[in-house]
Z-matrix of the N, CA and C atoms (Angstrom, degrees):
N
C 1 1.423
C 2 1.526 1 111.77
N 3 1.297 2 116.72 1 140.74
C 4 1.430 3 120.16 2 175.47
C 5 1.513 4 114.72 3 -79.32
N 6 1.277 5 118.39 4 122.10
C 7 1.462 6 121.52 5 -177.68
C 8 1.537 7 109.22 6 -87.22
N 9 1.286 8 113.09 7 149.11
C 10 1.460 9 120.48 8 173.86
C 11 1.561 10 108.99 9 -111.71
N 12 1.261 11 112.96 10 156.77
C 13 1.489 12 117.40 11 173.28
C 14 1.563 13 112.80 12 -97.58
N 15 1.319 14 112.36 13 135.91
C 16 1.546 15 117.60 14 -175.78
C 17 1.498 16 103.68 15 -128.93
N 18 1.250 17 114.64 16 146.09
C 19 1.502 18 125.62 17 178.13
C 20 1.524 19 106.78 18 -99.05
N 21 1.325 20 115.33 19 122.06
C 22 1.529 21 119.09 20 169.69
C 23 1.497 22 110.84 21 -90.86
N 24 1.289 23 108.63 22 122.42
C 25 1.502 24 119.49 23 176.58
C 26 1.416 25 116.27 24 -103.65
N 27 1.301 26 121.61 25 129.25
C 28 1.515 27 126.12 26 175.28
C 29 1.493 28 104.07 27 -119.85
N 30 1.285 29 113.09 28 121.67
C 31 1.481 30 120.34 29 -176.79
C 32 1.538 31 110.85 30 50.33
N 33 1.259 32 113.49 31 41.87
C 34 1.496 33 124.04 32 178.70
C 35 1.536 34 114.22 33 69.05
N 36 1.319 35 115.34 34 8.41
C 37 1.455 36 116.35 35 178.19
C 38 1.547 37 111.41 36 -110.04
N 39 1.298 38 119.01 37 135.76
C 40 1.488 39 121.45 38 -179.01
C 41 1.465 40 111.87 39 -62.66
N 42 1.255 41 120.52 40 130.63
C 43 1.476 42 124.80 41 -179.34
C 44 1.591 43 112.46 42 -121.14
N 45 1.401 44 115.86 43 -23.31
C 46 1.446 45 120.39 44 -175.93
C 47 1.556 46 108.26 45 -162.97
N 48 1.304 47 110.78 46 157.34
C 49 1.481 48 119.77 47 167.38
C 50 1.505 49 105.81 48 -113.27
N 51 1.332 50 116.46 49 126.86
C 52 1.515 51 125.13 50 -179.12
C 53 1.434 52 109.47 51 -110.33
N 54 1.359 53 115.37 52 135.89
C 55 1.437 54 119.56 53 175.75
C 56 1.490 55 109.58 54 -107.74
N 57 1.290 56 115.95 55 121.16
C 58 1.517 57 118.84 56 179.43
C 59 1.603 58 106.98 57 -156.72
N 60 1.286 59 112.82 58 160.80
C 61 1.446 60 119.64 59 -176.57
C 62 1.535 61 110.02 60 -80.06
N 63 1.268 62 119.28 61 -24.92
C 64 1.451 63 121.88 62 -177.38
C 65 1.604 64 107.08 63 -152.03
N 66 1.220 65 113.30 64 166.35
C 67 1.423 66 125.16 65 -175.45
C 68 1.544 67 113.35 66 -60.82
N 69 1.367 68 117.24 67 -48.31
C 70 1.436 69 119.31 68 175.40
C 71 1.522 70 113.33 69 -52.86
N 72 1.343 71 114.89 70 -44.73
C 73 1.505 72 119.30 71 179.12
C 74 1.499 73 113.13 72 -66.16
N 75 1.308 74 113.58 73 -33.25
C 76 1.613 75 119.19 74 176.04
C 77 1.565 76 103.80 75 -59.60
N 78 1.275 77 116.02 76 -47.43
C 79 1.509 78 117.25 77 179.48
C 80 1.479 79 118.13 78 -60.12
N 81 1.387 80 113.57 79 -31.99
C 82 1.437 81 119.45 80 177.25
C 83 1.532 82 108.66 81 -65.88
N 84 1.260 83 115.25 82 -40.73
C 85 1.491 84 121.92 83 179.04
C 86 1.520 85 108.36 84 -65.12
N 87 1.333 86 118.04 85 -49.08
C 88 1.450 87 123.92 86 -179.01
C 89 1.609 88 110.72 87 -57.33
N 90 1.335 89 115.18 88 -38.46
C 91 1.485 90 119.31 89 176.30
C 92 1.469 91 108.90 90 -63.70
N 93 1.339 92 119.19 91 -45.69
C 94 1.533 93 121.63 92 175.88
C 95 1.490 94 112.64 93 -58.68
N 96 1.377 95 116.95 94 -38.65
C 97 1.461 96 117.23 95 -179.38
C 98 1.542 97 109.63 96 -67.99
N 99 1.412 98 119.25 97 -38.72
C 100 1.377 99 121.34 98 176.86
C 101 1.496 100 111.37 99 -64.19
N 102 1.316 101 117.36 100 -46.20
C 103 1.438 102 119.68 101 -175.73
C 104 1.584 103 111.77 102 -63.75
N 105 1.338 104 115.18 103 -29.25
C 106 1.449 105 120.11 104 178.38
C 107 1.525 106 117.26 105 -89.77
N 108 1.425 107 110.88 106 4.83
C 109 1.523 108 120.28 107 -176.54
C 110 1.443 109 110.93 108 57.04
N 111 1.368 110 120.50 109 35.28
C 112 1.445 111 118.65 110 173.33
C 113 1.525 112 116.72 111 -92.10
N 114 1.350 113 115.22 112 -10.70
C 115 1.443 114 120.82 113 169.77
C 116 1.499 115 105.94 114 -124.21
N 117 1.353 116 113.95 115 153.17
C 118 1.549 117 119.09 116 -176.51
C 119 1.502 118 108.68 117 -72.27
N 120 1.316 119 113.11 118 131.65
C 121 1.472 120 121.40 119 173.57
C 122 1.588 121 106.95 120 -83.24
N 123 1.296 122 112.72 121 112.25
C 124 1.452 123 118.83 122 -178.92
C 125 1.501 124 115.43 123 -111.77
N 126 1.255 125 123.00 124 160.03
C 127 1.384 126 124.47 125 172.72
C 128 1.451 127 115.53 126 -72.59
N 129 1.369 128 112.63 127 -18.26
C 130 1.534 129 120.61 128 -176.32
C 131 1.465 130 110.35 129 -82.97
N 132 1.278 131 111.99 130 -178.17
C 133 1.492 132 119.53 131 -176.72
C 134 1.558 133 110.05 132 -77.93
N 135 1.327 134 116.47 133 148.75
C 136 1.378 135 123.48 134 172.41
C 137 1.544 136 105.11 135 -115.37
N 138 1.296 137 117.77 136 141.65
C 139 1.403 138 121.16 137 -178.01
C 140 1.550 139 109.84 138 -146.52
N 141 1.271 140 116.91 139 155.47
C 142 1.417 141 122.03 140 176.36
C 143 1.543 142 107.42 141 -117.38
N 144 1.274 143 114.85 142 130.91
C 145 1.453 144 120.10 143 177.17
C 146 1.600 145 109.28 144 -129.34
N 147 1.287 146 118.25 145 159.98
C 148 1.484 147 121.10 146 176.55
C 149 1.554 148 106.95 147 -61.08
N 150 1.265 149 111.91 148 135.84
C 151 1.462 150 121.84 149 -176.63
C 152 1.526 151 108.31 150 -66.28
N 153 1.388 152 118.90 151 125.57
C 154 1.465 153 118.61 152 173.83
C 155 1.585 154 111.67 153 -57.18
N 156 1.321 155 112.09 154 149.96
C 157 1.505 156 118.73 155 -173.39
C 158 1.456 157 114.90 156 -55.86
N 159 1.380 158 119.45 157 -39.28
C 160 1.444 159 124.28 158 -175.74
C 161 1.524 160 106.95 159 -71.87
N 162 1.305 161 118.59 160 -42.09
C 163 1.435 162 119.84 161 179.76
C 164 1.559 163 111.83 162 -68.65
N 165 1.325 164 116.07 163 -40.96
C 166 1.465 165 121.07 164 176.96
C 167 1.521 166 111.07 165 -56.75
N 168 1.391 167 114.17 166 -47.46
C 169 1.489 168 120.42 167 -178.31
C 170 1.540 169 109.48 168 -62.61
N 171 1.339 170 119.38 169 -44.68
C 172 1.453 171 123.33 170 -175.07
C 173 1.579 172 107.02 171 -67.00
N 174 1.347 173 119.83 172 -42.52
C 175 1.380 174 123.55 173 177.78
C 176 1.498 175 113.34 174 -64.81
N 177 1.319 176 117.57 175 -43.51
C 178 1.494 177 120.10 176 177.92
C 179 1.492 178 111.59 177 -65.63
N 180 1.290 179 118.92 178 -37.66
C 181 1.497 180 122.53 179 -179.59
C 182 1.544 181 110.06 180 -67.68
N 183 1.322 182 118.36 181 -40.20
C 184 1.472 183 123.49 182 175.65
C 185 1.519 184 111.59 183 -63.46
N 186 1.379 185 115.03 184 -42.29
C 187 1.490 186 121.24 185 178.93
C 188 1.478 187 109.41 186 -64.75
N 189 1.335 188 120.77 187 -40.83
C 190 1.526 189 123.46 188 -178.34
C 191 1.485 190 105.43 189 -63.46
N 192 1.341 191 118.43 190 -45.63
C 193 1.562 192 118.32 191 -172.56
C 194 1.600 193 105.43 192 -65.49
N 195 1.296 194 114.78 193 -29.82
C 196 1.539 195 114.51 194 178.54
C 197 1.517 196 114.71 195 -87.13
N 198 1.285 197 114.62 196 -5.23
C 199 1.471 198 117.30 197 177.72
C 200 1.573 199 112.95 198 81.14
N 201 1.354 200 117.18 199 20.74
C 202 1.426 201 115.21 200 -178.84
C 203 1.568 202 113.38 201 -129.75
N 204 1.289 203 112.69 202 25.78
C 205 1.520 204 121.54 203 178.58
C 206 1.439 205 114.04 204 -53.14
N 207 1.353 206 116.74 205 -38.36
C 208 1.498 207 119.21 206 -177.13
C 209 1.448 208 114.16 207 -98.00
N 210 1.269 209 120.93 208 2.01
C 211 1.445 210 121.59 209 -174.20
C 212 1.550 211 114.39 210 -124.60
N 213 1.309 212 121.59 211 -17.47
C 214 1.373 213 123.02 212 -173.73
C 215 1.502 214 114.89 213 -65.89
N 216 1.267 215 122.78 214 142.44
C 217 1.416 216 126.33 215 175.09
C 218 1.577 217 111.24 216 -96.99
N 219 1.242 218 120.15 217 -34.19
C 220 1.376 219 122.60 218 178.57
C 221 1.530 220 113.53 219 -155.15
N 222 1.309 221 116.76 220 156.56
C 223 1.452 222 120.38 221 176.53
C 224 1.555 223 102.17 222 -127.57
N 225 1.366 224 116.24 223 121.84
C 226 1.342 225 118.83 224 -178.67
C 227 1.518 226 112.28 225 -85.51
N 228 1.407 227 122.77 226 161.62
C 229 1.451 228 121.34 227 -171.72
C 230 1.591 229 108.91 228 -65.99
N 231 1.316 230 113.55 229 -20.17
C 232 1.463 231 116.19 230 177.18
C 233 1.478 232 112.96 231 -74.88
N 234 1.397 233 121.90 232 -2.87
C 235 1.374 234 125.10 233 177.60
C 236 1.549 235 112.78 234 95.18
N 237 1.346 236 116.83 235 4.17
C 238 1.483 237 118.57 236 177.25
C 239 1.495 238 115.83 237 -81.98
N 240 1.320 239 119.64 238 128.44
C 241 1.416 240 117.64 239 176.31
C 242 1.593 241 110.74 240 -96.12
N 243 1.340 242 115.10 241 128.27
C 244 1.450 243 119.62 242 179.00
C 245 1.541 244 107.51 243 -91.83
N 246 1.257 245 119.23 244 131.78
C 247 1.411 246 122.86 245 177.57
C 248 1.535 247 114.18 246 -107.93
N 249 1.346 248 116.87 247 -26.19
C 250 1.500 249 119.92 248 174.54
C 251 1.507 250 105.48 249 -158.21
N 252 1.395 251 110.97 250 167.21
C 253 1.504 252 122.68 251 174.30
C 254 1.462 253 104.16 252 -133.81
N 255 1.266 254 121.71 253 97.23
C 256 1.596 255 118.23 254 179.52
C 257 1.464 256 106.82 255 57.68
N 258 1.405 257 113.83 256 -119.34
C 259 1.389 258 120.48 257 -175.48
C 260 1.506 259 116.23 258 -85.35
N 261 1.393 260 119.64 259 -0.85
C 262 1.392 261 130.48 260 -171.00
C 263 1.525 262 104.63 261 -92.84
N 264 1.333 263 119.90 262 117.49
C 265 1.451 264 121.94 263 174.76
C 266 1.597 265 107.40 264 -146.85
N 267 1.270 266 113.02 265 176.10
C 268 1.529 267 115.66 266 175.80
C 269 1.506 268 110.60 267 -56.74
N 270 1.324 269 117.50 268 -43.76
C 271 1.439 270 121.74 269 -179.63
C 272 1.599 271 111.84 270 -60.90
N 273 1.289 272 119.41 271 -38.58
C 274 1.473 273 119.11 272 -179.19
C 275 1.464 274 113.23 273 -76.45
N 276 1.334 275 117.95 274 -28.58
C 277 1.456 276 121.40 275 173.89
C 278 1.446 277 114.11 276 -67.01
N 279 1.340 278 116.07 277 -36.01
C 280 1.463 279 121.30 278 179.09
C 281 1.410 280 115.37 279 -84.37
N 282 1.358 281 122.05 280 -7.73
C 283 1.460 282 125.30 281 179.78
C 284 1.432 283 112.22 282 -71.40
């Protein structure tokens, strides 16, 4: 499946880029990010929007340089790439 890049916004501020084949799977990844305290839990709204082209290109380029372009689940604003959360990985999302 071809994955798309989605931007996670918290209080309208970008906090992560999520790689998922569909919006429901993007929300699964966001829930894992929240549960692991990798994204701020705010009282405001969280939303997922399609990743802007420049941000998607920059994220994909960084992931390629690190060798994780085809396997990462999320890239946090701090520049960290998340490859799995416990039992959640690209393989389990596609199963």
